[in-house]
C-alpha positions in Angstrom: 125.1 97.8 -20.1 122.6 95.4 -21.4 120.6 95.6 -18.1 120.6 99.4 -18.2 119.3 99.3 -21.9 116.7 96.8 -21.0 115.5 98.9 -18.2 115.0 101.6 -20.8 113.1 99.2 -22.9 115.7 98.8 -25.7 118.7 96.6 -26.5 122.2 97.0 -27.9 121.0 95.6 -31.2 118.1 98.2 -31.4 120.6 101.0 -30.6 123.1 99.7 -33.1 120.6 99.2 -35.8 119.2 102.8 -35.3 122.6 104.3 -35.5 123.6 102.3 -38.6 120.2 103.4 -40.2 120.8 107.1 -39.3 124.4 106.8 -40.6 123.1 105.1 -43.9 120.6 108.0 -44.5 123.3 110.5 -44.0 125.6 108.8 -46.4 123.0 108.2 -49.0 121.8 111.8 -48.8 125.1 113.5 -48.8 127.5 111.3 -50.9 127.6 109.4 -54.0 129.0 106.3 -52.3 127.6 103.0 -53.9 125.1 101.3 -51.6 127.3 98.2 -51.2 130.2 100.7 -50.1 127.9 102.1 -47.6 126.8 98.7 -46.3 130.6 97.6 -45.9 131.4 101.0 -44.1 128.7 100.3 -41.6 130.0 96.9 -40.8 127.4 94.7 -42.7 128.9 91.3 -43.5 127.2 91.3 -46.9 125.6 93.8 -49.3 122.4 91.9 -49.2 122.2 92.1 -45.4 122.5 95.8 -45.6 119.9 96.2 -48.4 117.4 93.9 -46.4 118.0 95.9 -43.2 117.6 99.1 -44.9 114.4 98.3 -46.7 112.9 97.1 -43.4 114.0 100.3 -41.5 113.0 102.9 -44.2 110.3 101.1 -46.2 112.2 101.5 -49.3 115.4 100.0 -51.0 118.3 102.3 -50.4 118.6 103.3 -54.1 115.0 104.4 -54.2 115.3 106.2 -50.8 118.3 108.2 -52.3 116.4 109.0 -55.4 113.6 110.6 -53.2 116.0 112.6 -51.3 117.5 113.8 -54.6 114.0 115.0 -55.6 113.2 116.6 -52.5 116.5 118.5 -52.4 116.1 120.0 -55.9 112.6 121.2 -55.7 
């Protein structure tokens, strides 16, 4: 599998990170789960690990990202 992913210019870690980010966005946008609960549900060992990774992926902290989604859905 790793060779096939490498042949496509990606890695298992990148695919996993992308899937986790997409699930985090879905959970942040559609539930009221705490950010720490989302991190745990997605398999992060610690809440700071999830927070750091989400910020790197989205460009915003998870709580702020959620607030921007709340505003766009009510407009």
